[in-house]
C-alpha positions as CSV (number, residue, x, y, z in Angstrom):
1,M,185.5,153.6,-168.2
2,K,183.9,150.6,-166.5
3,T,182.7,150.8,-162.9
4,R,184.1,148.4,-160.3
5,R,180.8,146.6,-160.3
6,E,181.0,146.1,-164.1
7,F,184.5,144.6,-163.7
8,L,183.2,142.3,-160.9
9,L,180.4,141.0,-163.1
10,Q,182.6,140.2,-166.1
11,S,182.0,137.1,-168.1
12,A,183.4,134.0,-166.4
13,T,185.4,133.4,-169.6
14,V,187.8,136.2,-168.7
15,T,190.6,135.2,-166.3
16,A,191.0,137.1,-163.1
17,G,194.6,137.9,-163.9
18,A,193.5,140.0,-166.9
19,L,191.3,142.4,-164.9
20,V,192.3,145.8,-163.6
21,W,190.4,148.0,-161.2
22,P,189.7,151.3,-162.9
23,S,191.0,153.4,-160.0
24,V,194.0,151.3,-159.0
25,A,196.8,150.0,-161.3
26,L,198.2,146.7,-160.4
27,P,201.9,146.6,-159.4
28,S,204.2,144.0,-160.8
29,R,203.9,142.0,-157.6
30,L,200.7,141.8,-155.5
31,P,200.8,142.1,-151.7
32,K,200.1,138.7,-150.1
33,I,198.5,137.8,-146.8
34,E,200.9,135.3,-145.4
35,R,198.5,132.9,-143.8
36,Y,195.8,131.9,-146.2
37,G,193.2,129.8,-144.5
38,V,190.5,127.4,-145.5
39,Q,186.9,126.9,-144.5
40,L,186.7,123.1,-143.7
41,Y,183.3,122.9,-145.3
42,S,185.4,122.6,-148.5
43,F,186.4,119.1,-147.3
44,R,183.2,118.1,-145.5
45,H,183.0,114.6,-147.1
46,E,186.7,113.8,-146.5
47,L,186.6,114.9,-142.9
48,E,183.7,112.6,-142.1
49,K,185.8,109.7,-143.1
50,D,189.3,110.7,-141.8
51,V,189.9,113.8,-139.7
52,I,193.6,113.6,-139.1
53,G,194.5,112.3,-142.6
54,T,192.4,115.0,-144.2
55,L,194.0,117.7,-142.1
56,K,197.4,116.4,-143.0
57,Q,196.6,116.7,-146.7
58,I,195.2,120.3,-146.2
59,A,198.5,121.3,-144.4
60,S,200.5,119.9,-147.3
61,L,198.8,122.4,-149.6
62,G,200.3,125.3,-147.6
63,I,197.2,126.2,-145.7
64,K,198.1,127.9,-142.5
65,E,194.7,128.7,-140.8
66,I,191.6,126.7,-140.3
67,E,188.0,127.6,-139.9
68,T,185.7,124.7,-138.9
69,A,182.1,124.1,-139.8
70,K,179.3,122.2,-138.1
71,S,179.1,118.6,-139.1
72,K,177.1,115.5,-138.3
73,K,179.8,114.7,-135.7
74,G,179.8,118.2,-134.1
75,H,181.8,121.3,-134.6
76,Y,185.2,119.5,-134.5
77,Y,184.4,116.4,-136.6
78,G,184.2,114.0,-133.8
79,V,187.3,115.0,-131.9
80,A,187.5,117.0,-128.7
81,P,188.0,120.8,-129.2
82,S,191.4,120.7,-127.4
83,E,192.5,117.7,-129.5
84,M,191.5,119.6,-132.7
85,K,193.7,122.5,-131.6
86,T,196.6,120.1,-130.9
87,I,196.3,118.3,-134.2
88,C,196.3,121.6,-136.2
89,N,199.2,123.0,-134.2
90,D,201.2,119.8,-134.8
91,L,200.6,120.3,-138.5
92,G,201.7,123.9,-138.5
93,M,198.2,125.2,-138.7
94,N,196.2,127.5,-136.5
95,L,192.6,126.8,-135.6
96,K,191.5,130.4,-135.9
97,S,187.7,130.4,-136.4
98,G,184.5,128.2,-136.5
99,H,181.1,128.3,-138.1
100,V,178.2,127.6,-135.6
101,H,174.5,128.3,-135.1
102,L,173.1,130.7,-132.5
103,D,170.7,128.3,-130.9
104,D,169.7,126.6,-127.6
105,Q,173.2,125.0,-127.5
106,W,174.9,128.4,-127.5
107,E,176.5,128.1,-124.0
108,K,178.1,124.7,-124.9
109,T,179.2,126.1,-128.3
110,M,181.1,128.9,-126.6
111,D,182.6,126.6,-124.0
112,E,183.9,124.3,-126.8
113,A,185.3,127.3,-128.7
114,A,187.1,128.5,-125.6
115,A,188.6,125.0,-125.1
116,S,189.7,124.9,-128.7
117,G,191.7,128.2,-128.4
118,Q,190.1,129.7,-131.5
119,E,189.8,133.5,-131.8
120,Y,186.5,133.8,-133.7
121,L,183.1,132.2,-133.4
122,I,181.0,132.9,-136.5
123,C,177.3,132.5,-136.8
124,S,176.8,130.9,-140.2
125,S,173.2,131.8,-140.9
126,M,170.3,133.9,-139.6
127,P,169.0,132.5,-136.3
128,S,165.4,133.4,-137.1
129,E,163.4,133.5,-140.3
130,G,161.8,136.6,-141.7
131,Q,163.0,138.9,-144.5
132,T,161.8,142.0,-142.7
133,I,163.6,145.0,-141.2
134,D,162.1,144.3,-137.8
135,N,163.5,140.7,-137.8
136,Y,166.9,141.9,-138.8
137,K,166.9,144.5,-136.0
138,K,166.0,141.8,-133.5
139,V,168.7,139.6,-134.9
140,A,171.2,142.5,-134.5
141,D,170.2,142.7,-130.9
142,S,170.8,139.0,-130.4
143,F,174.2,139.3,-132.2
144,N,175.3,142.2,-129.8
145,K,174.3,140.0,-126.9
146,A,176.2,137.0,-128.3
147,G,179.2,139.3,-128.9
148,E,179.1,140.2,-125.2
149,D,178.9,136.6,-124.2
150,C,181.9,135.7,-126.3
151,K,183.9,138.6,-125.2
152,K,183.7,137.4,-121.6
153,R,185.3,134.2,-122.8
154,G,188.1,135.9,-124.8
155,I,186.4,135.1,-128.1
156,K,185.3,137.3,-130.9
157,F,181.8,136.8,-132.3
158,G,180.9,137.4,-135.9
159,Y,178.4,136.7,-138.8
160,H,178.9,135.2,-142.2
161,N,176.5,136.3,-145.0
162,H,174.9,134.4,-147.9
163,D,172.9,136.0,-150.7
164,Y,169.5,136.5,-149.0
165,E,170.8,139.2,-146.6
166,F,171.2,141.5,-149.6
167,E,167.5,141.6,-150.4
168,S,165.9,145.0,-150.1
169,V,162.7,146.1,-148.2
170,N,161.4,149.5,-149.2
171,G,164.8,150.5,-150.5
172,T,166.7,149.3,-147.4
173,V,169.2,146.4,-147.8
174,L,168.7,144.0,-145.0
175,Y,172.4,143.3,-144.6
176,D,172.9,147.1,-144.0
177,V,170.3,146.8,-141.2
178,L,172.6,144.2,-139.5
179,L,175.6,146.5,-140.0
180,N,173.9,149.6,-138.7
181,H,172.4,147.9,-135.6
182,T,175.4,145.9,-134.4
183,E,178.4,147.1,-132.4
184,A,181.6,147.0,-134.3
185,D,183.6,145.8,-131.2
186,L,181.1,143.0,-130.6
187,V,180.1,141.7,-134.0
188,H,182.9,141.1,-136.5
189,M,181.6,140.5,-140.0
190,E,183.0,137.7,-142.2
191,L,182.2,138.9,-145.7
192,D,181.6,136.1,-148.3
193,L,182.8,137.9,-151.4
194,G,181.2,135.4,-153.7
195,W,177.7,136.0,-152.5
196,V,178.2,139.8,-152.4
197,V,179.1,139.8,-156.1
198,V,176.5,137.2,-157.2
199,T,173.8,139.5,-155.8
200,G,175.1,142.4,-157.9
201,N,176.8,144.3,-155.1
202,D,180.2,145.8,-155.0
203,P,182.4,144.7,-152.1
204,F,184.4,148.0,-152.3
205,D,181.2,149.9,-151.6
206,Y,180.9,148.0,-148.3
207,F,184.6,148.5,-147.6
208,K,184.2,152.2,-148.0
209,R,180.9,152.6,-146.1
210,Y,181.8,150.2,-143.3
211,H,185.5,150.5,-143.1
212,G,187.1,148.0,-140.7
213,R,183.9,145.9,-140.2
214,F,185.2,142.9,-142.2
215,P,188.2,141.4,-140.5
216,L,187.4,138.0,-142.1
217,W,186.8,137.1,-145.7
218,H,185.5,134.1,-147.5
219,L,187.4,134.2,-150.8
220,K,186.0,132.1,-153.6
221,D,185.4,132.5,-157.3
222,M,181.8,132.1,-158.6
223,D,180.1,131.0,-161.7
224,L,177.7,134.0,-161.8
225,K,175.1,132.2,-163.9
226,K,174.9,129.0,-161.9
227,K,175.5,130.9,-158.7
228,E,177.9,128.3,-157.4
229,S,181.6,128.3,-156.6
230,T,184.4,127.4,-159.1
231,E,188.1,127.4,-159.0
232,F,190.1,130.7,-158.9
233,G,190.3,132.4,-162.3
234,K,187.4,130.4,-163.8
235,G,184.5,132.5,-162.6
236,G,183.3,136.1,-162.5
237,L,185.1,137.5,-159.5
238,D,188.3,139.6,-159.8
239,I,190.3,137.6,-157.4
240,V,193.5,139.6,-158.3
241,G,191.8,142.9,-157.7
242,L,190.3,141.8,-154.4
243,I,193.7,140.6,-153.1
244,Q,195.3,143.8,-154.4
245,N,192.9,145.9,-152.4
246,Q,192.5,143.9,-149.3
247,K,193.7,146.7,-147.1
248,A,190.7,148.7,-148.0
249,S,188.5,146.3,-146.0
250,G,190.8,145.9,-143.0
251,V,190.8,142.1,-143.5
252,K,193.0,140.1,-141.2
253,H,192.1,136.5,-142.1
254,I,191.2,135.2,-145.5
255,F,189.5,131.8,-145.7
256,I,189.2,130.1,-149.1
257,E,186.0,128.2,-149.5
258,Q,185.3,125.7,-152.3
259,E,181.7,124.4,-152.2
260,E,181.6,122.8,-155.6
261,Y,184.5,121.1,-157.5
262,A,185.5,120.5,-161.1
263,S,187.0,117.1,-160.0
264,S,187.7,116.8,-156.2
265,A,188.0,119.0,-153.2
266,F,191.8,118.6,-153.0
267,E,192.4,119.2,-156.7
268,S,190.3,122.3,-156.6
269,M,192.1,123.6,-153.5
270,E,195.5,122.8,-155.0
271,H,194.5,124.9,-158.0
272,N,193.5,127.8,-155.8
273,M,196.7,127.7,-153.8
274,D,198.8,127.6,-157.0
275,F,196.8,130.5,-158.3
276,L,197.6,132.6,-155.3
277,K,201.3,131.6,-155.2
278,N,201.7,132.7,-158.8
279,L,200.2,136.2,-158.3
């Protein structure tokens, strides 16, 4: 019998709908999270040209929650945080989260997030360089402090992983250092499932060992050879199995991210949404 990891690392030629977790049989209908969201980095080029028009198109795809990303025009694509909130609400979407940097503009970043009404403020990359245990412990301390700062403003702080956090130093996985040295009520992890699997790790191992630490997901399929995103069902992740077992992670918000496209950002996202609707 194959392990979960072996199923995750299947050839990209196998469709996600054909995969079955060895310990969990899929029911005839999969449970659905009602408010699928999108990470706006997926539409980074379109947003630079037309914020409102792009958001209208995103809403038309059935997207219900929004996670922003830092752009050349700021965290909200050139519009005021409160205006971004209003635009999303008018379109039936909720500005739930945003990707930012933990830098010398941190106070301003938090103030803007509070004005936008968003619930989560997610650090999108390590604030200091150094693939060492000591650096990751220092970063964990800074994350705990950032979590305290955000909590005072009614915001939840979190961190989004890439691949490099899963490097090991003397047998210790650096991502585990972050998890072990941050406070669960102050630092809410956004698990990018694509990068977890690309590095040869099993998300379910993390769900089990750190239950409840991952209220946010980045859900994307990945070409495991090229190490880049692809549309749902075309890559090596078991999207169906992950959705089926979402409760194991305690996830509350799922943001779809499409970094590379077969044709265009909107065609790729339309494919992804159709894939989810047909589960």
